[in-house]
C-alpha positions in Angstrom: 0.1 0.0 0.1 1.3 2.9 -1.1 0.9 6.3 0.7 1.4 10.4 0.8 3.4 12.3 2.6 5.7 15.3 2.9 9.0 16.6 3.0 10.3 20.0 2.9 11.8 21.3 0.3 13.5 24.3 -1.2 11.5 25.8 -3.7 13.5 25.1 -6.8 13.9 22.1 -5.6 10.2 21.6 -5.8 9.8 23.4 -8.4 12.5 20.7 -10.8 10.1 17.9 -9.3 6.9 18.9 -10.0 8.4 19.9 -13.8 10.5 16.1 -13.7 9.5 13.4 -16.3 8.0 10.7 -14.4 10.1 8.2 -14.4 12.9 10.6 -12.5 10.0 10.9 -10.1 9.9 7.0 -9.4 13.4 7.5 -9.1 13.3 9.4 -6.6 10.9 7.5 -4.5 13.0 4.2 -5.2 15.8 6.3 -3.2 13.5 7.2 -0.5 12.2 3.7 0.3 15.7 2.2 -0.2 16.8 4.7 2.3 14.3 3.9 4.7 14.3 0.5 4.8 14.7 -0.9 7.7 18.2 -1.9 6.9 19.5 1.4 5.9 17.2 3.6 8.9 19.8 3.6 11.3 23.2 4.9 9.0 24.2 7.7 6.8 22.9 8.4 3.7 27.1 8.1 2.4 27.3 4.8 3.9 23.4 3.9 2.1 24.9 4.9 -0.7 27.4 3.1 -0.3 26.2 -0.2 0.4 23.8 -0.1 -2.1 26.6 0.8 -4.7 28.3 -2.8 -3.4 25.6 -4.5 -3.7 24.8 -3.5 -7.5 28.5 -3.7 -8.3 28.3 -7.2 -7.1 25.3 -8.0 -9.3 27.8 -6.6 -12.0 26.7 -3.2 -13.0 29.7 -1.3 -13.0 30.5 2.6 -12.6 30.6 2.5 -16.5 27.5 0.6 -17.5 25.5 2.6 -15.3 26.5 6.0 -16.8 25.4 3.8 -20.1 21.9 3.7 -18.8 21.8 7.3 -17.2 23.2 8.3 -20.5 20.4 5.9 -22.7 17.6 7.6 -20.6 18.4 11.0 -21.0 18.3 10.8 -24.7 
């Protein structure tokens, strides 16, 4: 079940989010979801990002592949 929450951000951030493509909004939702999972709840953002990167690398996602995916989505 999905719920809506409110997060206070700068005006420019809110505007950029509202104007972003749906897939970028979904990516942000995924990041927020990952950040607040029980495994990550007591960790810093840096720790969470490092752990996510480690898991991705173990699954074969190299920085080069990730960049290629991101470049492909921007087109």
